[in-house]
N, C-alpha and C positions, 0 to 999 in steps of 0.2 A: 584332097587339096578342093580349097574354095571355088565356083565358078563364079567371075565376074562378068557381069552384063555389062558389056563396053557399050551399049545402045542406048545410056542412059541419056536426057534432054540435060545440056549444060543447066547447072543453077548459075542465080545471080549473084556477085558478091555483094554484103553490104556497102564496101567500100566505092563501090561504082558507080554510087548516087551521085544526085549532085552537091550536096552539102559538101566533099570531099574530093570531087574531080573540080570544082570552081569556088578557089580559097574569097574570092572576088566577095563572093556572096554566101559563103557555105560558113566552114568551120572558123575560119581567121578573117571575120570579114571586118570586129572592132581594128584589128591591127593595120586595115588594108584604109578603115575611115580614121583611123588617129594620123598616118603617113599622110594623106592626104590632106588632112588638117594644118602638119605642122606646114606642106608642098607649099601652101594658101598663106601659111603666116608671112614665112619666107619670103612668098612676091612680093606681097605688102610689104615689106620693111628695101627692099629691092627695089618696088614704084615708088618708092619716096626715097631713093638717094640717099640710104643712108650709108656710110663710108665702112664697109665690116675689113675691109686690112685683109688679112691673111686670111681670114674666117669666111673669108666670101661662096666658097667650095665646103665647108666643112655641113655638119649636121647641126643647127640653131634651134634652142627652146626660147621659148620667152613663158617669163615666170613673171603671175601678176600679185602686188603687193597689195596686201589691208591697210597697210596703213605707213603712213612715212609721205615727203615730197614727194618719191616718185611714187609714178601709179603700177610700173613694171621694171625687169630687166632680162637684158638679150645675153645671152649664157652659150657657150659652145659645149655642145657636147664631145662631138669631136677631142678636142684637148683636153677634156677630162672637168668639164663643168667648169670652163673657167669665166671670168666674169668680162663681158665685153663692154656695155655700153649700159646706161641707164634708158627708161623709151618716153618720149615723149604722151601727153593724152592721147593727144591723136591717134597711135594704133590702136587705142580699144575701142 
């Protein structure tokens, strides 16, 4: 039978590092940064008094266009990328 040394020092797990325990600065930092940018864009839209209708509480995304008469468009991610409205140049 094998003897077990119960007096060993506990080893620290790799998963206890700051990289894994704090997602805002570690492994998921990019996702948190993109979420913050989306919230800032939505806040700018709400500050400009643009009527969003039923989409006001939904997840919105701004799609910048490279050609055509419009600078960008506003879509609702919650409603499967439904087009909401064209955006004026002041947004960008």
